[in-house]
ZAMARGU-4260 file (C-alpha; in steps of 0.2 Angstrom, whole numbers, plus 5000, padded with zeros to 4 digits):
<rodrens>
0) 5347/5337/5745 | 5359/5347/5735 | 5374/5339/5728 | 5391/5345/5734 | 5395/5354/5719
5) 5379/5364/5720 | 5382/5369/5738 | 5399/5374/5733 | 5392/5383/5717 | 5380/5394/5729
10) 5395/5398/5743 | 5405/5403/5728 | 5392/5415/5720 | 5385/5421/5738 | 5403/5424/5745
15) 5416/5427/5731 | 5417/5441/5717 | 5432/5448/5707 | 5431/5466/5702 | 5413/5467/5709
20) 5408/5454/5697 | 5402/5438/5700 | 5413/5422/5696 | 5409/5412/5681 | 5411/5395/5683
25) 5413/5381/5669 | 5400/5366/5671 | 5416/5355/5675 | 5422/5366/5688 | 5439/5363/5682
30) 5445/5381/5686 | 5455/5387/5702 | 5450/5400/5712 | 5465/5410/5710 | 5464/5409/5689
35) 5447/5415/5691 | 5454/5431/5700 | 5450/5427/5719 | 5463/5435/5730 | 5472/5424/5742
40) 5465/5434/5757 | 5447/5430/5749 | 5453/5412/5746 | 5457/5411/5765 | 5441/5418/5769
45) 5431/5406/5759 | 5442/5392/5767 | 5432/5396/5782 | 5416/5397/5776 | 5417/5380/5768
50) 5425/5373/5783 | 5409/5380/5793 | 5396/5375/5781 | 5403/5357/5777 | 5408/5353/5796
55) 5426/5349/5791 | 5444/5357/5793 | 5450/5366/5780 | 5467/5375/5782 | 5476/5388/5774
60) 5488/5375/5767 | 5471/5365/5758 | 5469/5382/5750 | 5487/5381/5742 | 5484/5361/5740
65) 5467/5362/5731 | 5471/5365/5711 | 5453/5368/5706 | 5435/5369/5711 | 5433/5350/5705
70) 5446/5346/5715 | 5439/5354/5731 | 5423/5344/5728 | 5430/5329/5726 | 5439/5331/5744
75) 5424/5337/5753 | 5414/5323/5747 | 5428/5311/5753 | 5426/5319/5772 | 5409/5320/5773
</rodrens>
């Protein structure tokens, strides 16, 4: 079974890009999606995808509160 980090990497690769290019994520996932150039509208859409994929509630406020992809993974691990 894929880890939460692997699942998030795949969701990002499948659903997000910046200027038509895939997002380059560092190995430790210590980057925010906004730092990577993802728009707030795309982040909200991605939050909905994450919520559906993981079966958790993930709100617009959660998008603001989560400071990095690594933090998102930790929160999802704690919630599932």
